[in-house]
N, C-alpha and C positions, 0 to 999 in steps of 0.2 A: 560489327560492320565489316564487310569484306574489303581488305586493303589490297592483298595480292590474290587475284581471282583464280589462279591456276589450281591450287589445292582444293578449295571449295567446289570449283567447277568439275574437277574429276571425281570428287565425292558425289556430286549430283548425278553424274553420268553412271557411276557404279550403282547408285540407288535405282535409277531408271532401267538399267540393264536387267536387273532382277525381274522387274515388271514386264520386260520385253521378251522373256523366255516363252510365255504362252503365246504371245503375238508371233514370235518366230515360228513356233510349231504350227500355228494356224496358217501362216503364209506358206510354209513348206507344204502343208497338206493341199492347199488350193493349187499350188504350183504343180504338185504331183498329179492332181486330178486334171489339170489343164493339159499336161503332157499325155496323160492316158486317154482322156475323153474329148480333148479339143474343145474347151469351154468357149472359145471364141465364136463357135457356131451358134451359141445362144444369143449373140449380139446384144450383150448387156450395154446399155447406153452410158458411155463414160461421162456424158454431160451431167448426169445426176451426181456423180462423185465430184466433179469439178465445182458444181454449184454448192454442194454441201460443204466442200472444203473452203470455198470463199466465205460462206456464211459463218462457219466456225472460226475462220481467221478474223473476221470482223468482231465476233463476240469475244474472242480471246484478247484482241487489241483493246476493246473497251474495258474488259476486266483487268488487264495489266495496267492500263492507265489509272483506273480507280484504285488499284492496290498501291501503285506508286504514289498516288496523292496521299494516301494514309501514311505511307512510310515517310514521305517528305514533310508532312505536317508534324509528325512525331519529331523529326530532326529539327524543325524550326522551333518547336516548343522547348526542346532541350537547349537550343541555342539561346532562347530567351532566358532560360533558367541560369545558364552560365553568365550572361550579361547582368541579370538582376541580382545574382548572388554577389558578383563583384561590386555592383552599385550599392547594395545593402551594407557591405562591410566598409566600403569607402565613405559612405554617409555617416556610419557609426563613428569612424575614426575622425572625420572632419567635425562632426557636431559635438561629440562627447569629450574629446581630448582637449580640455581647457587649460590644463597645467602640465608641467613636466614631471611631477612626482607620480608615484604609483598609487593613485587615488582609486576609490571605489568605482567611479565611472570607467576608468581604463580597464580594470579587471572585468567589469561587466561587458565591455566591448569584446574582449578576448573570449569570454564565455558565450556571448551571442554569436560571434564569428565561428567558433568551433561547432556550435549547435547548427549553424547554417550548413557547414560541411556535412555534419551528421544527417541533416535532412536530405541532402542530395543523394547520399548513399542509400538511405532508407527508402526514398522514393524509387530509385532505380531497382533495388532489390524487390520492393513490394510489387512493382509493375511486372516483374518477371516471376512472381509467385515464389520468391525465395525468402529466407528469414531476413526481415528488415533490420534486425539488430546485429547482423554479422560484423559490420565495420564500425560499430559505435563505441566499443570499450576504450579506444584511444582518443576519443573526441569528447565524450561527456561522461560524467561520473556515474558510478555504479548505482547510486540511489535513484538517479533520474532514469536510468535504463530499466531498473526494477519497476518503477512507476509506469513505464510504458509497455511492459510485457503483456498486460491484459488488453491493450488497445486494439480495436478492430480496424483502425486506420492510423497507423503509427506516424506516417509523415504529416498527416493533418494535425495530430496532437502535438507534434514538435513545433509546427508553426503557431499553434495556440500558445505554447509556452513562450515562444518568441514575442508574440503580441502582448502577453501578460507582463513579461519582464520589461518590454518597451514602455508600457503604460506606467509601470512602477518607476522607471527612470524619469518619466515626465512629471509624475506626481511629486517626486523628490527634487524637482527643479534642476535636474541634470540636463534636461532637454527643453528648448523653447517650443512654443506651440507650432511654429512653422516647421521646425526640425522634426518634431513628432509626426506631423501630418505627412511630410515627405517620406519618412521611414515607413509609415503605414501604407502609403501608396505603393512603395516597392514591395512590401509584404503582400499586398493585395494582388500585385502582378504575379508574384510567385504562386499564390493560391490559384489564380486563373490558369497558369501554366500546368499546375498539378491537375486541376480539373480537366483540362484539355487532354492530358495524357491518359487519365482514367476513362474519359469518354471513348478514346480510341481503343483502349484495352477492353472495355466492357461492351462496346458496340461491335459485335462480330459481323463479318461479311455474310450476306444472306446465304444460308446453307442451301436453300432450294436452287438458287442461281448457280452455285458451284456444282451441284449435282447434275443439273441440266447440261451444263457445259461439258462435264466429264462424260455423260451418257452420249452426247453428240459426237465427242471425240472418238469414243469406242465404236459408235455406229459407222463413222467415217473409216476407221481402221478395218472394220468388218467388210465394208463394201469396196474398199480401195483395190484389193487384189483382183476382184471381178472386172474392174474397169481397166486393168492392165493385162488382161489375158492375151491381147494381141501382140505384146512385146515378148522378147525371148525370156526364158525362165530366169536367167541371172538378173535381167533388168527388172522383172516383176518382183523378185525377192528384195533386191537392193532398194528400189524405189519405194516399195511398201514400207520397209523398215525405216528408211530415212525420213519419210514424210510423217509416219506415225510417231517416231521418236521426237521430231521437231515439235509437233503439236503437244505431246505429253510434257516435253521440257518447258515450253512456254506456260502451260497450265500449272506445272509444279513451281516455277519461279514466281508466278503471280500469287500462288498460295503462300509462299514464304513472305512476300512483300506485304501482304494484307495484315499481317500480325507483327508489327515492329517491336513488340515487347515479349516475344515468345521464346527468347533465349535460343535463337537460331543464328547461323552465320551472317545472315542479312539484317539482323536486328540493329536498332539504334544503339550505339556504344555507350550505354548509360553509365557503366562503371568507369570506363576510361574518361568520360566527360566529368564525372564526379571527382576523379583523381586530378584532372586539370583544375577544377574549382578549388580543390584542397591545396594544390601547389600555389595557385595565385593568391588565395586568401592568406596562407601562412607567410608568403613573401610580403604581403601588405602589412602583416602584423610584426614583421621583423623576426620571425621564428628562425632558429638555427637548424633544426632538423626538418629538411624539406624532402619529401619522398620523390622518387623519380617517376616520370610518366610511364604509363603502362605500355608495354611493347606488344605488337601483334603476335598471336600464337597460331601457327599453321595458316598464316595469311588472314587471320580474323582478329579484329580489335574488339575486345570485350567491353 
């Protein structure tokens, strides 16, 4: 997620400038033809360009709003994951810690809590198509990691292990029925949040719609210089480049927002949120080694 917009913004401009080289050449050619042959005598109706620009602006606004809705929904789902992860561990501590000694239920609480941290990291990595086991060695034992290597949906299998161990604690009378049900409800909410993230990840923005928008933008860029042949050459070049750049930038920004788990600067900061969950849970457990929060890199929070 972009924290300091200056560096990512200039990176976006540099990316678009490369695409603007052919547009610059095209506008300069039209400008030269205008100076040589006085294209204003053809009386090209500037109204057509104005109407097309208005239509494209409305379409881009709709697409940007739709893309932002996807991005914001992803952020809300991860906000729910943060809250439910804290609630999960808090409930475990409240329900299972019945004595002051280091009994088996207390060890189970720590194991379940660390597995919850592992699940957050694994889910974030999995959504970004990265190795979901990257952050697990310090959180769960090697045998469990080995058993998860062949999983096709590692975060889901981690939640399954949580549910199985929770059921085991209930059968051993370490949890009462009400406590077991409440913990299961929290686990179900975590599953729902995971499913919501996977739905956003796997439901791509309609490719045909994106292609139509891009084609219309380039048609506008193609026609724009002809609608400005009545202005001086400097004004024709400057206005054509600025308007085309503005439309292409909005199109590019909406493309970034529509995929909030694509490991781009505008992404939901899943790894940073996972680190926040790790810090909170370890503090709740009274751990001594607490990792620091992740700091932004080049204005972007991972």
